[in-house]
N, C-alpha and C positions, 0 to 999 in steps of 0.2 A: 828314738830311744836315746838313752844317755847313761854313761857310767857314773855311778854315785859311790865312790870308794871302790870296794871289791864287789859291788852289786850292780845290777842292771835295771834301770828304771824304764817303765814303758807307759805310754799314753795311747788310747784308742779313740776313734771318732765317736763312739757310743758313750763316752764320758768316763771310761774305766781308766784309773791310774793305779800303778802298783810297782812292786820291786820284786825281782828274782835274785836268788843267790846262785851264780853260775857254778860254784864249786859243788853244791849239793843238788842242784837242779830243782829246788823247791821254791815256791812262791813265799816271800817273807810277808807281804800284805797286799791288799787290793781294796780299792774303794770305787764307787760309781757316783758321778754327779749327774744332774739333769742336762747340763750343757756338755757339748763335745769338746774334746781336748784338741786344741790347735797348735800348740807348741809345748816343749818340754825341755828343761835343762837342770843341771846340777849347779848349786850356788851355795857358798858358805854364808848364809844369812846370819848366823849366830856368832861367827868369829871364833869358833872352837876348832877350826882346821878340818872339819868334816862337812862335806857338801850336803845340803838338804835338797829335796826334790821340789822343783818349781813347775807347776802345771798351769798353762794358760788355757782359758776356756772360750768357747764361741760366744758367750754372752758379755765378753770384755773383762771378766774377773780373772784373777789368778790366785793360786793357793801355794803356800809353802808348807811342806810336811817333813817330819823327821824321816830319814831314809830307813832307819832300823824299825820304826813302829807304824808309820803312817799318821802319827799324831799331827793335827793341824796346829801350826805355829802362827800362821798369818793368813787371812783371807781378805783380798781386796773386794770392794763393792763392784757389782757388775756395772757395765756401761749403760744399761737400760736399752729401751727400744731405739733402734737406729744408731746406737752408739758405736757400733763396730766391735767385732771380736778381736782378741789379741792375735796378731799375726806372727810375731817373733818374740823370743826371749834371748837375751844375750848376757854374758858375764864379761865386762870390759871396763876400762878405766874411762867412764862417761865424762868426767870433768877434766880429764887429762892432767890431773894434779900429781900422778905418781903415788897416790896413797892407797893403792889396792883396787880390787875389783868392785864394781857396782853392778846391780841388776838393772838391765835396760829392758823396758817393756814397750813394744811397738804395737799400736792398734791399727786395725784395717782402715780407719778413717784418717790416718796420718799422724796421730798423736804419738809422741815419744816421751817416756818418763824414765828417770833414773832414780834408783833407790840405793842408799848405802846400807851396809850391814848393821845389825844391832850393835850398840856399844861404841860405834864410831863417834869420837868427840865432835866432829864438824856436823854430823847428822843430828846429834843431840842438840847442838847449839842452834841449828837452822830448822830443826823439825822436819827434815826430809829423809829420815831413816825409816826402816821397817819396824813396826811394833813399838817396843818400849825401849828406845835408845838411852833414856835417862835412868832406867832402872827403878822408876818410882811407881810402876804398875798402872800409869795413866795413858801410856802411848805417846807418841810424838805429836807436837803441834800445838 
């Protein structure tokens, strides 16, 4: 589980991901994927100061969803057969450059990748950010 602002995110082995509001005791949203959830964290991917819900899946993919609605903002491709599922998600200064937190995705096969939030100038220049860091609607890369 993870705290996403004033809400609580959850992920289950059966592929269910969702958010509860602890103040009302009501579920805000829930979705289910075909692959099981292997890791979950809050990460401000959009740079707006509000954490999104990042869910890692047993097929090697991960999704980033808005915490308030469950809207998909980013979905990585799956690793395919034998590619290894995602074993851990972390928010940390991956490049140790002091420029904020990056999303670190660790796969069961030993692969580690770091992603910068949208709108990060370095991510836009290098093409290693999430989604559309350039704001041109084409995605990075």
